[in-house]
N, C-alpha and C positions, 0 to 999 in steps of 0.2 A: 643228362643233355649237351650233347657236344657244343663247346663255345665258339660260333662263329660271329662274326660281326665284319659289314661289307663297310670300309673305310670313305666317310663322304670327302670329297675333294681331293683327294690322296694326290695327286699331280701337282695342284695347286699350291698345296701343303708342301710341297718335298721343295716347288719353285720360288718359294719364299724362304726358305729354311736356307735352302741350296746356298746361300751367299755369307750365309755366319756359318755354315760348317767349314771343320777345320776336322783335320786326324787324330788329334788331342784332346778334342772340344768337350764339352758339357753338355747335354742335353736333358731336359725335362718333359717327358710326355706325364702332365698331369692326371690325364683321364684316360692313362694306359688301356681299357678295354680288354679285348684280347691281344693287342700287340702289333695290328696292321699297321697303324701309322707309326710306330715305335720299329718296326723293322725297316721300315723305309729310312728313319734317322740314322738306324744302326748301321746300314749299307756306308753309309758316309765316315763313318769313325772307323780308325786304326785300333789295334790294339789298348794304346794309351788313352784312346778315348772312353767316354763313359755315359752310359744311356740310365738316365733314373726314372724309373715307371711309378707312378703312385695311382692307384685303384682304392675305393671304398669298397669294391666285391672281391671277395676272398675268390670264387669262381673264373673272375677274368684276371686276375694275377695268378694262378695257375695255369691258364691257358696260355698267358703271356709267355710263362717261362718257357714252355715248353717248343712255343713258338720262336723264341729267341735266342735258344741254344746256340743255333746252327754260327752265331755272329761273335768275331772276333774279340768286340770292345767288351770292358768291363761292365755290367750291369748291377744295379740296384732296385729291386721290387720291393716297394712297400704298399704293407695295408694300411692306408690313412686317406687324409681328403685333401685335396689341393690349396686349400683357404689356409692350410699351415706351414706354406712352401718353406716360408724364412727360416720355421724350426727344425722343418726335415734337414736343410742344406746344414744350418748352425751346429746340429748335434750329430751330424756325421763329417762334419769339416771340409765342407765342399763350399769353394769360394764363387764366383760370376759364373753366370750361364750365357752360353753362347748361344743357343735355341731353345724354345719352348713352345709347348703345343697345349690348348685345351680345346676338348672336342667337349661340347657341353651337352645333357638331356641325357634320358636314356639309349639305351646300346640294343641294337635289335635282340641280343638275346637275351635280354633282360624283357624285353615286350613279347618274346614268341616263347620264353618259359613260361608257362601260366601258372605256376606256382608263385611266383613273384608277386602277381596283382596288378601289374602295370597296365594288361591289355584288356579294352573292354569288348576284345571280340570272343575272349573265353571266359568261362565262370571258374573263378577261385576266391580262397580265400583274401579279404582287404588285408595289404601287406603296404607294398609299394616302397619298402625299405630297397637304398642302394646298398645298403650296407648288411645284409641279412643274417648277420654274424651276431646281430644285436650288440656290439661291442662299442656303438655310438649312439645309445641312446632309445629308449624303445618308443618313439613315437611311431605310429603305424596308421596306415589310412582308416583302419576299422576305429583308431581311437579319435580324430578326425572326424569321422561320418555320425558316430554315435555319442560324443562326448563334447563335441564344441559346439555353442549354441547358435541358435538360428541367424544372429546378427552376426558372427564370428564366418559364418558358413556363406553367407552372403560375401561378405567383404573379399573372405579368400575366391571364390568363385569371379568375382568382378574383376577383383585386381588381379589376380592370379591367371585367371581364362579368360578376364572379357568376355566373359558369359552375358549375353544381354538377358537372360530370362532367369538371372543368379537368385534373387529373392523370391522367385515361383519354385526354383529346385529344391532351394532351402528348407519352405514350408513345407514341402510335399514330403521330404527326408526328417523332418520332425514329426510332423504328422505320422510318419509310418512308426519310427521308433518306438513312439508312446505305446505301439502293442507289442513290439519284438525288436530284438536289436536287428540291423542290417549286417547281415553276415559275409556277405560274398559282391565280387562284382558284379554276378549276373545279377543278383537283386538289386543293386545299386543302378544296373543300366535300367531297368524295368522302370526305377521311380524315375528316373531323368527323363525317360521316354513319355511317361504318363505325365509329367509335369510341362513338359514342351509341347505347345498346339501342335496338330499335325500339320500344319498349315508352313510350320517353320522348318519339320522336320523333313520337308520335299525336296531341299534345295540345299549344299552346303555339304560340308562332314558331319561324319556319324556325330548324332545328339550328346553323346556323351563325351568326345573327343575332350572339348574345352573344361568339363567339369574332372573329369581323370587330370588332365595336366594340371589344373591349380591343385588337387589333391596333392598330388606327385610331388610340386614344388614345395608347399604345407611341409610334409614329411620330411622331407631331403633338406630344407633350407636352400635352397639353391639359390633365389636371387638373392637374400637376404648377407649371404658372404659374397658374393660377388664383386662388388665394386672393388672394395680393401682387399680382394684377392687378386686381380687383373693388378691393383697398383702393385701391390709387392711382387709378384713374377717382374712387372715391369723395374721394379728396384733391384730384384736381384741378376738382372742382365748386365753381361760385360758392355765396355762401347763396342756399337757394330752388332751387338747381338740381338737376335730377332724374337718379338712374341706371336704367335698366329692363334687368333682365337676362333671356335667355327661355334656358330647360336642356332636355335633352333625355333625360335620363336622372337618378336617383335619386342617383347619386356628385355628380353635376354640381349638382343643386340644394340638396344636404346642405352643399356648399362654401358655396354664393350663402348660404345661409340663416345659415349660421354665423357669415360675414364679416357681413351686417347687425346679426346680431342682437348681435355685440360692437359695431360701432359707435353701435346705438342705448344699450349698456349696455356702459361698459369695464371698469368696477367688476371690483378682483379682491380685494378684502376677503374675509375670511369672513362667512359670510352671518351668525353670530352677533353680529358686532360691530355695536353702536347705531348705526353713522353710519360715514361713508365717511371713511377717511385715506389712502387711494392716491393723491387727488389727480386721477385720471383721471374726465372729464367726456365725457359723449355728444355728438358733434358732427354727430349726424343722426337721423330720423327714420324708420322702416319703416309704406311706405304700405300695404304688404300683408302681414299678421297672417299668412294663407295665402296659397298661391300661386294666380292665378290659371289658368284650367285653359280651352282651347279650348271653342267652344260646339258644340251638336250641328249647327248649322247649318255650321260651317265643318267638322266631320270629315267630314259628307256630301261634299264639295268636296275634301278634303285629310286623308284617310286617314293621312298620314305625321306629321299632327301630334299624334296622339294621345295622346302621350307629353309633351307641351311643356308648361312651367311657369312663368307669367312671376311673376317677382318685381319689386318698385321701393323706391326709398330716395330720401328728400331729403335735400338739404344744410341744415343750420341757417346 
């Protein structure tokens, strides 16, 4: 399957990072995908500039390599996890960053490739690993659905999916797997539809959307790594360097916002203190007090961008 990915808020990202761009700069796309955003970053870099692309998906790296070949800048494409950005840079002798991007969540290619098991619209094996090579762990959606306790499933569905019917869906899954394992996404969708009352399924998104989101987040550890990873990226920025983060649900956006706010105002003194005595000083400034959302024009051609939010921060 050909790797295709429509970049979300492409121009908005380029606008935020352009102020930090320089011909000999160093940029990181920590969620490289097919290289759509990275191509825009490469356009700002000269022969001495460096684009570092990181992705957990080998298919994405291969597609990005072809897409970025035409650009003159140096390119370093790495099969890895953006949470390891400090180690990635240290191992390769790379100093500070002038700009960085994290486009979180699952890509269009991963959703459209039924074999990966991300989509509730196609029947496929229960997988949902962003790194399908198996090099970074063996946890799959099959393991979560068939091996986790009912209480753990409820916690995941409620916390990561914000699913109203979390306990009921968990109970239906546990009851079903007493008879036989749940092997495919189609089987899981049928269980979810049976668990959620018909009246609750008439409006809103697909009834399986939140459950699939929750399982995917659990399989890939998406939220657990995010606070430290975002802080690490800010740490790695040069003065004047900028970080853009695109999120696709409220849980991610809340984490990113909290990290940005704390970097801008790290003081932990009680509010009634006349002056700061903790000694913590800000080292970054938020460029987006409120997140940027996709334009109506973008949503017309890319409805999947509807829930996207963009936040940006600049290092002092």
